[in-house]
GUROTOR-717215 format. One record per residue (C-alpha): x, y, z; residue number from 0. Coordinates in Angstrom, 1 decimal. Example, Ala and Ser with C-alpha at 12.3 -4.5 7.8 and 13.67 -1.06 7.14 Angstrom:
+--------+--------+--------+-----+
|      X |      Y |      Z |   k |
+--------+--------+--------+-----+
|   12.3 |   -4.5 |    7.8 |   0 |
|   13.7 |   -1.1 |    7.1 |   1 |
+--------+--------+--------+-----+
This chain:
+--------+--------+--------+-----+
|      X |      Y |      Z |   k |
+--------+--------+--------+-----+
|   86.2 |  -29.9 |  -64.1 |   0 |
|   88.3 |  -27.2 |  -62.3 |   1 |
|   88.4 |  -25.2 |  -65.6 |   2 |
|   84.6 |  -25.2 |  -65.8 |   3 |
|   84.3 |  -24.1 |  -62.2 |   4 |
|   86.7 |  -21.2 |  -62.7 |   5 |
|   84.9 |  -20.2 |  -65.9 |   6 |
|   81.5 |  -20.0 |  -64.1 |   7 |
|   83.0 |  -17.9 |  -61.3 |   8 |
|   84.5 |  -15.5 |  -63.8 |   9 |
|   81.2 |  -15.2 |  -65.6 |  10 |
|   79.1 |  -14.4 |  -62.6 |  11 |
|   80.0 |  -10.6 |  -62.4 |  12 |
|   79.2 |  -10.3 |  -66.1 |  13 |
|   75.9 |  -12.0 |  -65.6 |  14 |
|   75.1 |   -9.7 |  -62.6 |  15 |
|   76.0 |   -6.6 |  -64.5 |  16 |
|   73.8 |   -7.7 |  -67.4 |  17 |
|   70.9 |   -8.2 |  -65.0 |  18 |
|   71.5 |   -4.8 |  -63.4 |  19 |
|   71.1 |   -3.1 |  -66.7 |  20 |
|   67.5 |   -4.3 |  -66.8 |  21 |
|   66.6 |   -3.3 |  -63.2 |  22 |
|   64.8 |   -0.1 |  -62.3 |  23 |
|   67.0 |    2.6 |  -60.7 |  24 |
|   66.2 |    4.8 |  -57.7 |  25 |
|   65.3 |    7.7 |  -59.9 |  26 |
|   62.9 |    5.6 |  -61.9 |  27 |
|   61.2 |    4.3 |  -58.7 |  28 |
|   60.8 |    7.9 |  -57.4 |  29 |
|   59.2 |    8.9 |  -60.6 |  30 |
|   56.8 |    6.0 |  -60.2 |  31 |
|   56.0 |    6.8 |  -56.6 |  32 |
|   55.3 |   10.5 |  -57.5 |  33 |
|   52.4 |    9.3 |  -59.6 |  34 |
|   51.2 |    6.6 |  -57.1 |  35 |
|   48.0 |    7.4 |  -55.3 |  36 |
|   48.6 |    6.6 |  -51.6 |  37 |
|   45.0 |    7.7 |  -50.8 |  38 |
|   43.4 |    4.9 |  -52.7 |  39 |
|   44.7 |    1.9 |  -50.7 |  40 |
|   42.3 |   -0.9 |  -50.3 |  41 |
|   44.4 |   -2.5 |  -47.5 |  42 |
|   47.0 |   -1.4 |  -45.1 |  43 |
|   49.1 |   -3.4 |  -42.7 |  44 |
|   50.2 |   -1.2 |  -39.7 |  45 |
|   52.4 |   -1.9 |  -36.8 |  46 |
|   53.7 |    0.1 |  -33.8 |  47 |
|   56.3 |   -0.7 |  -31.3 |  48 |
|   57.3 |    1.1 |  -28.1 |  49 |
|   60.9 |    0.5 |  -26.8 |  50 |
|   61.3 |    1.8 |  -23.3 |  51 |
|   64.8 |    3.2 |  -22.6 |  52 |
|   64.1 |    4.3 |  -19.0 |  53 |
|   61.2 |    3.8 |  -16.6 |  54 |
|   60.2 |    4.6 |  -13.1 |  55 |
|   57.3 |    3.2 |  -11.1 |  56 |
|   55.5 |    5.8 |   -9.0 |  57 |
|   54.0 |    3.8 |   -6.1 |  58 |
|   51.8 |    6.6 |   -4.7 |  59 |
|   50.1 |    7.3 |   -8.0 |  60 |
|   50.4 |    3.7 |   -9.1 |  61 |
|   51.6 |    4.8 |  -12.5 |  62 |
|   54.5 |    4.0 |  -14.8 |  63 |
|   56.7 |    6.8 |  -16.0 |  64 |
|   58.3 |    5.8 |  -19.3 |  65 |
|   60.8 |    7.4 |  -21.7 |  66 |
|   61.1 |    5.5 |  -24.9 |  67 |
|   61.0 |    5.5 |  -28.7 |  68 |
|   57.9 |    4.7 |  -30.6 |  69 |
|   58.5 |    2.8 |  -33.8 |  70 |
|   55.8 |    2.9 |  -36.5 |  71 |
|   55.7 |    1.2 |  -39.9 |  72 |
|   52.9 |    0.5 |  -42.4 |  73 |
|   52.5 |   -1.3 |  -45.6 |  74 |
|   50.6 |    0.3 |  -48.4 |  75 |
|   50.1 |   -1.9 |  -51.5 |  76 |
|   49.6 |    1.2 |  -53.7 |  77 |
|   53.3 |    2.1 |  -53.0 |  78 |
|   54.7 |   -1.3 |  -53.9 |  79 |
|   57.2 |   -1.2 |  -56.8 |  80 |
|   58.4 |   -4.8 |  -56.8 |  81 |
|   56.9 |   -5.3 |  -60.2 |  82 |
|   59.4 |   -2.7 |  -61.6 |  83 |
|   62.4 |   -5.1 |  -60.9 |  84 |
|   64.2 |   -2.6 |  -58.7 |  85 |
|   67.9 |   -2.6 |  -58.4 |  86 |
|   67.5 |   -2.0 |  -54.6 |  87 |
|   64.6 |   -3.2 |  -52.5 |  88 |
|   64.7 |    0.0 |  -50.3 |  89 |
|   64.5 |    3.5 |  -51.7 |  90 |
|   65.0 |    6.7 |  -49.8 |  91 |
|   62.1 |    9.1 |  -50.2 |  92 |
|   62.5 |   13.0 |  -50.2 |  93 |
|   60.7 |   14.7 |  -47.3 |  94 |
|   58.5 |   16.8 |  -49.7 |  95 |
|   57.2 |   13.7 |  -51.4 |  96 |
|   56.5 |   12.0 |  -48.1 |  97 |
|   54.4 |   15.0 |  -46.8 |  98 |
|   52.0 |   14.6 |  -49.7 |  99 |
|   51.3 |   10.9 |  -48.8 | 100 |
|   48.4 |    9.9 |  -46.6 | 101 |
|   50.0 |    9.0 |  -43.3 | 102 |
|   48.5 |    7.3 |  -40.2 | 103 |
|   48.5 |    9.4 |  -37.0 | 104 |
|   48.8 |    8.0 |  -33.5 | 105 |
|   46.7 |    8.9 |  -30.5 | 106 |
|   47.6 |    7.6 |  -27.1 | 107 |
|   44.7 |    6.7 |  -24.8 | 108 |
|   44.8 |    7.2 |  -21.0 | 109 |
|   48.3 |    8.5 |  -21.0 | 110 |
|   49.1 |   11.5 |  -18.9 | 111 |
|   51.8 |   14.2 |  -19.2 | 112 |
|   52.9 |   12.9 |  -22.6 | 113 |
|   55.7 |   14.5 |  -24.4 | 114 |
|   55.9 |   13.8 |  -28.2 | 115 |
|   59.4 |   14.7 |  -29.4 | 116 |
|   59.7 |   14.2 |  -33.1 | 117 |
|   63.1 |   13.0 |  -34.1 | 118 |
|   64.8 |   13.8 |  -37.5 | 119 |
|   64.3 |   10.7 |  -39.6 | 120 |
|   64.8 |    9.4 |  -43.1 | 121 |
|   61.8 |    7.9 |  -44.9 | 122 |
|   62.3 |    4.7 |  -46.8 | 123 |
|   60.0 |    2.6 |  -48.8 | 124 |
|   60.4 |   -1.1 |  -49.3 | 125 |
|   59.6 |   -2.8 |  -52.6 | 126 |
|   56.5 |   -4.3 |  -51.0 | 127 |
|   55.1 |   -0.9 |  -50.0 | 128 |
|   56.3 |   -0.8 |  -46.4 | 129 |
|   57.0 |    2.8 |  -45.2 | 130 |
|   59.6 |    3.1 |  -42.4 | 131 |
|   61.6 |    5.8 |  -40.7 | 132 |
|   65.4 |    5.6 |  -40.2 | 133 |
|   67.3 |    7.9 |  -37.8 | 134 |
|   70.2 |    9.5 |  -39.7 | 135 |
|   72.8 |    9.0 |  -37.1 | 136 |
|   72.1 |    5.3 |  -36.6 | 137 |
|   73.9 |    2.7 |  -38.5 | 138 |
|   71.3 |    0.0 |  -37.9 | 139 |
|   68.1 |    0.2 |  -39.8 | 140 |
|   65.8 |    1.0 |  -36.9 | 141 |
|   62.4 |    2.5 |  -37.7 | 142 |
|   61.8 |    5.4 |  -35.4 | 143 |
|   59.0 |    7.8 |  -35.4 | 144 |
|   59.2 |    9.8 |  -32.2 | 145 |
|   60.4 |    9.9 |  -28.6 | 146 |
|   57.5 |    9.4 |  -26.2 | 147 |
|   57.6 |   10.4 |  -22.5 | 148 |
|   54.4 |    9.6 |  -20.7 | 149 |
|   52.7 |    8.3 |  -17.5 | 150 |
|   50.9 |    4.9 |  -18.1 | 151 |
|   48.1 |    3.9 |  -15.6 | 152 |
|   48.6 |    0.7 |  -13.7 | 153 |
|   46.3 |   -1.8 |  -12.0 | 154 |
|   47.5 |   -3.5 |   -8.8 | 155 |
|   46.9 |   -7.1 |   -8.0 | 156 |
|   46.3 |   -7.1 |   -4.2 | 157 |
|   46.1 |  -10.8 |   -3.7 | 158 |
|   49.8 |  -11.3 |   -3.2 | 159 |
|   50.6 |   -7.9 |   -1.7 | 160 |
|   53.3 |   -6.9 |   -0.8 | 161 |
|   54.9 |   -9.5 |   -3.1 | 162 |
|   52.3 |   -9.0 |   -5.8 | 163 |
|   52.4 |   -7.5 |   -9.2 | 164 |
|   51.0 |   -4.6 |  -11.1 | 165 |
|   49.9 |   -4.4 |  -14.7 | 166 |
|   50.5 |   -1.2 |  -16.7 | 167 |
|   48.6 |   -0.8 |  -20.0 | 168 |
|   49.7 |    1.5 |  -22.8 | 169 |
|   46.9 |    2.0 |  -25.3 | 170 |
|   46.9 |    3.8 |  -28.6 | 171 |
|   44.8 |    4.1 |  -31.8 | 172 |
|   45.6 |    5.0 |  -35.4 | 173 |
|   43.9 |    7.9 |  -37.0 | 174 |
|   43.7 |    9.4 |  -40.5 | 175 |
|   42.9 |    6.0 |  -42.0 | 176 |
|   39.4 |    6.8 |  -43.3 | 177 |
|   40.4 |    6.3 |  -46.9 | 178 |
|   41.4 |    2.6 |  -46.2 | 179 |
|   38.8 |   -0.1 |  -46.6 | 180 |
|   40.6 |   -2.7 |  -44.6 | 181 |
|   43.2 |   -2.0 |  -41.8 | 182 |
|   45.1 |   -5.0 |  -40.6 | 183 |
|   46.9 |   -4.4 |  -37.2 | 184 |
|   50.1 |   -6.4 |  -37.0 | 185 |
|   51.3 |   -7.3 |  -33.5 | 186 |
|   54.1 |   -5.4 |  -32.0 | 187 |
|   57.6 |   -6.9 |  -31.6 | 188 |
|   57.9 |   -8.0 |  -28.0 | 189 |
|   61.7 |   -8.7 |  -27.9 | 190 |
|   64.0 |   -6.2 |  -26.1 | 191 |
|   61.1 |   -3.8 |  -25.5 | 192 |
|   62.5 |   -2.7 |  -22.1 | 193 |
|   66.2 |   -2.0 |  -21.7 | 194 |
|   66.2 |   -1.8 |  -17.9 | 195 |
|   64.5 |   -4.8 |  -16.3 | 196 |
|   65.0 |   -3.9 |  -12.6 | 197 |
|   64.7 |   -0.7 |  -10.6 | 198 |
|   64.9 |   -0.8 |   -6.8 | 199 |
|   62.6 |   -3.5 |   -5.5 | 200 |
|   60.5 |   -3.6 |   -8.7 | 201 |
|   61.2 |   -6.1 |  -11.5 | 202 |
|   59.9 |   -6.1 |  -15.1 | 203 |
|   58.5 |   -9.5 |  -15.9 | 204 |
|   57.0 |   -9.5 |  -19.4 | 205 |
|   55.0 |   -7.5 |  -22.0 | 206 |
|   52.0 |   -8.6 |  -24.0 | 207 |
|   50.3 |   -7.2 |  -27.1 | 208 |
|   46.6 |   -7.0 |  -27.4 | 209 |
|   43.8 |   -5.5 |  -29.5 | 210 |
|   40.7 |   -4.1 |  -27.9 | 211 |
|   37.1 |   -4.4 |  -29.2 | 212 |
|   37.4 |   -0.8 |  -30.4 | 213 |
|   40.4 |   -1.7 |  -32.6 | 214 |
|   42.9 |   -0.1 |  -30.2 | 215 |
|   46.3 |   -1.5 |  -29.9 | 216 |
|   47.8 |   -2.0 |  -26.4 | 217 |
|   51.0 |   -3.1 |  -24.8 | 218 |
|   50.5 |   -4.7 |  -21.3 | 219 |
|   53.6 |   -4.4 |  -19.1 | 220 |
|   53.8 |   -6.7 |  -16.0 | 221 |
|   55.9 |   -5.7 |  -13.0 | 222 |
|   56.4 |   -7.6 |   -9.7 | 223 |
|   57.8 |   -6.9 |   -6.3 | 224 |
|   61.2 |   -8.2 |   -5.5 | 225 |
|   60.6 |  -10.5 |   -2.5 | 226 |
|   64.2 |  -10.6 |   -1.4 | 227 |
|   64.3 |   -6.8 |   -0.8 | 228 |
|   61.1 |   -6.8 |    1.2 | 229 |
|   62.0 |   -9.8 |    3.4 | 230 |
|   65.7 |   -9.0 |    4.1 | 231 |
|   65.3 |   -5.2 |    4.5 | 232 |
|   62.0 |   -4.9 |    6.2 | 233 |
|   60.2 |   -8.0 |    7.5 | 234 |
|   63.2 |  -10.0 |    8.9 | 235 |
|   64.7 |   -7.1 |   11.0 | 236 |
|   61.3 |   -6.3 |   12.4 | 237 |
|   60.7 |  -10.0 |   13.2 | 238 |
|   64.1 |  -10.1 |   15.0 | 239 |
|   63.0 |   -7.2 |   17.2 | 240 |
|   60.0 |   -9.3 |   18.4 | 241 |
|   62.2 |  -12.2 |   19.7 | 242 |
|   63.7 |  -10.4 |   22.8 | 243 |
|   60.2 |   -9.3 |   24.1 | 244 |
|   59.0 |  -12.9 |   23.6 | 245 |
|   62.0 |  -14.3 |   25.5 | 246 |
|   61.4 |  -11.9 |   28.4 | 247 |
|   58.4 |  -14.0 |   29.3 | 248 |
|   60.8 |  -16.4 |   30.9 | 249 |
|   62.0 |  -13.8 |   33.4 | 250 |
|   58.9 |  -13.7 |   35.4 | 251 |
|   58.1 |  -10.6 |   37.4 | 252 |
|   61.6 |   -9.0 |   36.9 | 253 |
|   59.9 |   -5.8 |   36.1 | 254 |
|   62.9 |   -3.6 |   35.7 | 255 |
|   64.8 |   -5.9 |   33.4 | 256 |
|   61.7 |   -6.8 |   31.4 | 257 |
|   60.6 |   -3.1 |   31.0 | 258 |
|   64.1 |   -2.2 |   29.8 | 259 |
|   64.0 |   -4.9 |   27.1 | 260 |
|   60.4 |   -4.2 |   26.1 | 261 |
|   60.8 |   -0.5 |   25.8 | 262 |
|   64.1 |   -0.8 |   23.9 | 263 |
|   62.5 |   -3.3 |   21.4 | 264 |
|   59.5 |   -1.0 |   21.0 | 265 |
|   61.8 |    2.0 |   20.3 | 266 |
|   64.0 |    0.1 |   17.8 | 267 |
|   60.9 |   -1.2 |   16.1 | 268 |
|   59.5 |    2.3 |   15.7 | 269 |
|   62.8 |    3.6 |   14.3 | 270 |
|   63.0 |    0.7 |   11.9 | 271 |
|   59.5 |    1.3 |   10.6 | 272 |
|   60.0 |    5.0 |   10.1 | 273 |
|   63.4 |    4.7 |    8.5 | 274 |
|   62.9 |    1.7 |    6.3 | 275 |
|   59.7 |    2.3 |    4.3 | 276 |
|   59.6 |   -0.4 |    1.6 | 277 |
|   58.8 |    0.5 |   -2.0 | 278 |
|   55.5 |   -1.3 |   -2.7 | 279 |
|   53.4 |   -1.7 |   -5.8 | 280 |
|   50.4 |    0.4 |   -5.1 | 281 |
|   50.3 |    2.2 |   -1.8 | 282 |
|   46.7 |    3.1 |   -1.2 | 283 |
|   44.5 |    2.4 |    1.8 | 284 |
|   45.3 |   -0.3 |    4.4 | 285 |
|   48.0 |   -2.6 |    3.1 | 286 |
|   49.7 |   -5.8 |    4.4 | 287 |
|   52.6 |   -3.6 |    5.6 | 288 |
|   50.0 |   -1.8 |    7.8 | 289 |
|   48.8 |   -5.1 |    9.2 | 290 |
|   52.4 |   -6.2 |   10.0 | 291 |
|   53.2 |   -3.0 |   11.8 | 292 |
|   50.0 |   -3.2 |   13.9 | 293 |
|   50.7 |   -6.7 |   14.9 | 294 |
|   54.3 |   -5.9 |   15.8 | 295 |
|   53.2 |   -3.0 |   18.1 | 296 |
|   50.4 |   -5.0 |   19.5 | 297 |
|   52.6 |   -8.0 |   20.2 | 298 |
|   55.0 |   -6.0 |   22.4 | 299 |
|   52.1 |   -4.1 |   24.1 | 300 |
|   50.4 |   -7.4 |   24.9 | 301 |
|   53.7 |   -8.6 |   26.6 | 302 |
|   53.8 |   -5.4 |   28.6 | 303 |
|   50.2 |   -6.1 |   29.8 | 304 |
|   51.3 |   -9.6 |   30.7 | 305 |
|   54.2 |   -8.1 |   32.8 | 306 |
|   51.7 |   -5.9 |   34.7 | 307 |
|   49.6 |   -9.0 |   35.5 | 308 |
|   52.5 |  -11.1 |   36.6 | 309 |
|   53.8 |   -8.3 |   38.8 | 310 |
|   50.4 |   -8.1 |   40.5 | 311 |
|   50.7 |  -11.8 |   41.2 | 312 |
|   54.0 |  -11.3 |   42.8 | 313 |
|   52.7 |   -8.4 |   44.9 | 314 |
|   49.7 |  -10.5 |   45.8 | 315 |
|   51.9 |  -13.3 |   47.0 | 316 |
|   53.3 |  -11.1 |   49.7 | 317 |
|   49.8 |  -10.5 |   51.1 | 318 |
|   48.5 |  -12.4 |   54.1 | 319 |
|   45.2 |  -13.0 |   52.3 | 320 |
|   46.7 |  -14.8 |   49.3 | 321 |
|   44.8 |  -18.0 |   48.6 | 322 |
|   42.8 |  -17.4 |   51.8 | 323 |
|   45.8 |  -18.7 |   53.8 | 324 |
|   46.1 |  -18.0 |   57.5 | 325 |
|   49.8 |  -18.1 |   57.7 | 326 |
|   52.8 |  -17.2 |   55.6 | 327 |
|   54.9 |  -19.8 |   53.9 | 328 |
|   57.4 |  -20.5 |   51.3 | 329 |
|   60.4 |  -18.2 |   50.7 | 330 |
|   61.7 |  -17.2 |   47.3 | 331 |
|   63.3 |  -20.5 |   46.2 | 332 |
|   63.9 |  -19.5 |   42.6 | 333 |
|   66.4 |  -16.7 |   43.0 | 334 |
|   67.1 |  -14.6 |   41.1 | 335 |
|   64.2 |  -15.4 |   38.9 | 336 |
|   61.6 |  -14.0 |   41.3 | 337 |
|   63.9 |  -12.0 |   43.5 | 338 |
|   64.0 |   -8.6 |   41.7 | 339 |
|   60.7 |   -7.5 |   43.1 | 340 |
|   62.1 |   -8.2 |   46.6 | 341 |
|   65.2 |   -6.0 |   46.3 | 342 |
|   64.8 |   -4.7 |   49.8 | 343 |
|   65.7 |   -7.9 |   51.6 | 344 |
|   65.3 |   -6.5 |   55.0 | 345 |
|   61.6 |   -6.1 |   54.6 | 346 |
|   59.3 |   -8.6 |   56.3 | 347 |
|   57.5 |   -9.2 |   53.0 | 348 |
|   60.3 |  -11.3 |   51.6 | 349 |
|   58.1 |  -14.4 |   51.8 | 350 |
|   55.6 |  -15.3 |   49.1 | 351 |
|   52.6 |  -17.6 |   49.3 | 352 |
|   53.2 |  -20.9 |   47.7 | 353 |
|   50.0 |  -20.9 |   45.7 | 354 |
|   50.6 |  -17.5 |   44.2 | 355 |
|   54.2 |  -18.3 |   43.4 | 356 |
|   53.2 |  -21.5 |   41.5 | 357 |
|   50.3 |  -19.6 |   39.8 | 358 |
|   52.7 |  -16.9 |   38.6 | 359 |
|   55.2 |  -19.5 |   37.3 | 360 |
|   52.4 |  -21.4 |   35.5 | 361 |
|   51.2 |  -18.1 |   34.0 | 362 |
|   54.7 |  -17.3 |   32.8 | 363 |
|   55.2 |  -20.6 |   31.1 | 364 |
|   51.7 |  -20.6 |   29.6 | 365 |
|   52.3 |  -17.0 |   28.3 | 366 |
|   55.6 |  -18.0 |   26.7 | 367 |
|   54.0 |  -20.9 |   24.9 | 368 |
|   50.9 |  -18.8 |   24.0 | 369 |
|   52.8 |  -15.8 |   22.6 | 370 |
|   55.1 |  -18.1 |   20.7 | 371 |
|   52.1 |  -19.8 |   19.0 | 372 |
|   50.6 |  -16.4 |   18.2 | 373 |
|   53.8 |  -15.2 |   16.6 | 374 |
|   54.2 |  -18.3 |   14.4 | 375 |
|   50.6 |  -18.4 |   13.5 | 376 |
|   50.6 |  -14.8 |   12.4 | 377 |
|   53.7 |  -15.2 |   10.3 | 378 |
|   52.1 |  -18.1 |    8.5 | 379 |
|   48.8 |  -16.3 |    8.1 | 380 |
|   50.6 |  -13.2 |    6.8 | 381 |
|   52.3 |  -15.3 |    4.2 | 382 |
|   49.2 |  -17.3 |    3.1 | 383 |
|   46.2 |  -15.0 |    3.6 | 384 |
|   47.5 |  -11.4 |    3.8 | 385 |
|   45.5 |  -10.5 |    0.7 | 386 |
|   42.2 |  -11.7 |    2.1 | 387 |
|   42.8 |   -9.9 |    5.4 | 388 |
|   43.6 |   -6.6 |    3.7 | 389 |
|   40.6 |   -6.9 |    1.4 | 390 |
|   38.3 |   -7.6 |    4.4 | 391 |
|   39.7 |   -4.6 |    6.3 | 392 |
|   39.4 |   -2.2 |    3.3 | 393 |
|   35.9 |   -3.5 |    2.4 | 394 |
|   34.6 |   -3.1 |    6.0 | 395 |
|   32.2 |   -0.2 |    6.5 | 396 |
|   32.8 |    1.6 |    9.8 | 397 |
|   29.3 |    3.0 |    9.7 | 398 |
|   28.0 |   -0.5 |   10.4 | 399 |
|   29.2 |   -0.2 |   14.0 | 400 |
|   26.9 |    2.9 |   14.6 | 401 |
|   29.6 |    4.6 |   16.6 | 402 |
|   30.1 |    7.7 |   14.4 | 403 |
+--------+--------+--------+-----+
């Protein structure tokens, strides 16, 4: 049994060489392809891939700047030589022969500032008629046609802004195929089409292939905003700047202390908004970031107005006519909570009416609870319904107010 096995193994090279003597060599295949008519194809399978090596999302223009390699291959049955029993399934084609073949051309639709840099390639033909390009310096058999640098238009989904997504569509059509009766568009390969999946706060999610009604191929790239970057670098710090102004409501009419805290918070908030502009997907018109900024400014300004009102209460409490009273009563009993406005203790106005003092205290507590509810309600509404609010503001027609 061992002897038979060794005999078979020794006979295999001889059998292979015997079969190779009957196969068609590369020179014979080239002679056949010279006489083949590539213009008379009844059917062509064509496929294009775009591998993005580098990209940059332009938030102001809402466009995707890409730099990649476009890969094109097509199968022409008239160039098939599998019936010749070839020694090799792939044959290298001379450039002068390739130039005489009918080749499909590519036209990119809706792409701006496109640069088509043709790379030096070697043309190969498979035994089934598939024409491909191979870069000379590459060891892997990658089919490469040209390097494409272009701007791809994008469409923004505003419903989840600023944590939403944008869709960038690259569309192209094939030309110079009038001689073909039936063109079959094979889908692009969607694996490893983008080498870099994250840039800044923008993430690449997925890519889809599609075919339009006009027989145009398209690759749909989906990008999304990185929520961690927006929350930790922009929203959370600005939210923290709103906490001290809210807590100052517990200080009553301590105008000097409260004004210092409020103005400091307002200044820090303005510096934060000007120095930390988040990169957003699409940045046109009123956005959710605009709504957040307006609320933050308005929240602090409202607390300043509350301070003015509570200070008026404290001043009114030192008046003889407070609560229509005929006599003065009740000294400051909550020092130093309500004592700062009475810094000159030698004045005779040290006493405050009891009704005004209690009214001011109630107003402080009610304001503390009210502003706390407003802050929590806005944060929830911003998370759940920011898209609806932004859409309502952008769709509102100012002419309807009849003030302009």
